[in-house]
N, C-alpha and C positions, 0 to 999 in steps of 0.2 A: 418773224423777227426773233433773233436769238435772245433767250432769257438773260437778263443782265445779272452778272455775278455780284454778290455782296462782298463785304469786307473779308478778305481772304484769311487774315490772321485768326479770325474767330472760328474757322471751320476746317483748317488743314492740320492734320496730325504732324507732330514733329518727327520726321524721319530724316535720314541722311540726305535724301533727295530734296525734301522741302527745306532743310536747313541750308543747303547750297543754293537753292533757288532764292531763298530769302536774302542770302548774302549778295547774290548777283543783283537782285532787284533793288536792294538798298544801296549797294556800293556803286552801281552804275545808273542811279536814278538821274532824271533829266538835269537837275541842278548841278550835280557833279560833272556830268558830261559837258554842259555848257561852260562851266568855269574852266575845266581842263582844256577844252578846245580853244576857247578865247585866249587863254594865257599862252598856249602852245603857238597858235598862229601869230599872236602879237610878238612873242619873243623871236621866233624864227624869221618872220618877215621884216620886223622893224626894230628889233633890239629893245632897249630900255623904254624908249618912247612908246613902242608897241605894247609893252607890258603894262604901262600906265593906262593907256586907252583900253586895253583888254580888261583890266580890273574895273574900269568905269563901266564898260559894257556888261560885264558879268554882274556888277552890282544891281543893275536894273533888270537884267534878264533872268537872274538866278537868286540873288540874295534877297532883294526886296519881295519877290513873289513867295519865297520860302517864309519870310517873316509874316506875310499876309496869311499864309496857310496855317502857320503856328498860332497866330492870333485866332483864327477860326476854330482851331482845335480847342484852345483854352475856353472860348466862348460856347463851344458845343455845337457850332453851326457846321463844322467839318469833322469827319470821324477819324481820319488818319492822314499821314503825311503824303500819301499817294492819291488822295481824294478818290476813294474807290467808288463813291456814289456818282453815277453818271450825271444826274441833274444838277448836283452841286458843282460839277465842273463847269457848268454854264455860267456860274458866277466867277469862278477862279480864272478861267481862260480870258475873259474880257479884261480883267484886272491886269493879267500878265501882258496882254496886248498893249494896254495903256502904258504900262511901265516901260516896255520895250520901245514904244513909239516916242516916249520922252527922251530916252537915250539916243535914239536914231536922230531926232531933231537937233539935239545938242551936238552930236558928232558931225552932222552935215554943216551946221553953222560954224563950228570950230575947225572945220577942215581936217577931221581926224583921218588916220591912214585908211586908204581906199578899201583894202581887203577886210578890215575890221568893221568899217561902216557897212560893207556889203554883207558881212556875216550877220549883223544886227537886222538888216533888211530881210535876209533870208529867214531869220527866226520869226519875224513878224508875219511874213508871207505864209510860212508853213502853218501858223496858228489859224489862219482863215479857214482852210478846208477842215482842219481838225475841229474847230468850233462848229462849223456847219454839220459835219458828220455826227458830232456829239449830241446834237439835238435829238437824234433818233437811234444812235448806236454808239457803244462805248469803245471807240477806236483807241488803240494803245499810244499814249504819249511817249512812253519809254522808247518804243521802237521808232517812232517818228523822229524824235530828237536825235537818237543814235544814228539812224539812217541818214538824216540830213547832215549831221556832223561829219560822218565818214566821207560823204560825197564832196562836201565843201573842202575838206582837207585834201582830197584827191585833186580837186581843181586847183587849189592854191599852192600846194606843196609837192605835187607830183603823184602819178598814178599808183605808186607803190603803197600809198596810204589806203588805197581801196582794198588792200589785203586785210584790213581790219573789219571788212563787212561781215564775215562769218560771226564776229562778236555780236552783231545785231541779232542774228538768229539765236544766239545763246541767251541774250536778254529776253527775246520773245519766248524762248523755252521756259525761262524762270517765271514769266508772267502767267503762262498757261498752267504750269505746275502748281502755282499758288492759287489758281482759279480766279485770278483777277481779270483775265481776258480769255477769249477763245483763240484758237490758232488763227482763224480768219482775221480777227481784230488786230493781232500782232503783225500779220502780213500786210494788211491794208495800211496800218500805221507806218511800217517801214517804207512802203512804196510811196505813200503820200509825202513823208518827210524827205526822202531821197529826191523825188521828182520836183517838189515845190521849192525846197530849200536850195537844191542844186541848181535849178534853172534860174532862180532869183539871184543867187550868188554870182553865177556866171554872167548874167546880164548887168548886174550892178557894180561889179568891180572895175 
C-alpha cells in the first residue's frame, strides 16, 4: 500500500514550480469546478431558468460542503480546505453525498431541467466509488471531479468540450507536485470520475 501523504503545505518548499502547483490546486479545486460547470450547463442549455437551477444544485454540491469543511477547520477536526488526511475524508464525503442527495430529490420532485438533474445524479454516483476507494487509498477528488465534469460537458454540449481533458492532467500534476497525491492516485481519480459521472449522466439525462 502506498504511504499516505500528509498535508502538503507544511512540507513543500516555495519554488516557482510549487507556487504554480498551489495556484492550480486552489484555483481549480472541486468546489470551483462544480460551480462553473453547473452554471455553464444551466446557461447554455436552459437560459435564465437553467442558471437558477444550476445555482441551486451548486449550493448543495459545492457551497454547503465547503461551509462544512470550513466549520471542521475552525473546530480543529479538519486540517485544511482540501482535507488532506485520508481518514477524515471518510466523514466529509458522506456529508457531501447527503447534501447532493437532498438537491437531487428536490430537483426530481420539482421537475428541474433534465441535464442539470442528470449532472447532480452524476455527482452523487461518482462519490460512491470515491468513498469506497478512500477507505484504503487516498484517491484524488480533484481529478475525479474535473474528469467527470469534462466528460459531462462533452456529452451535453458537444465533443469539442472534451479538448479540456488535458486540463485534468494539469490538475493531477499540481497534486503530485504538492505531494498531496501520488501519480497513480490522480490517474485513478480521473478515470473513476470520467467513467462513473459520464455513464451516469448519459443514462440519466
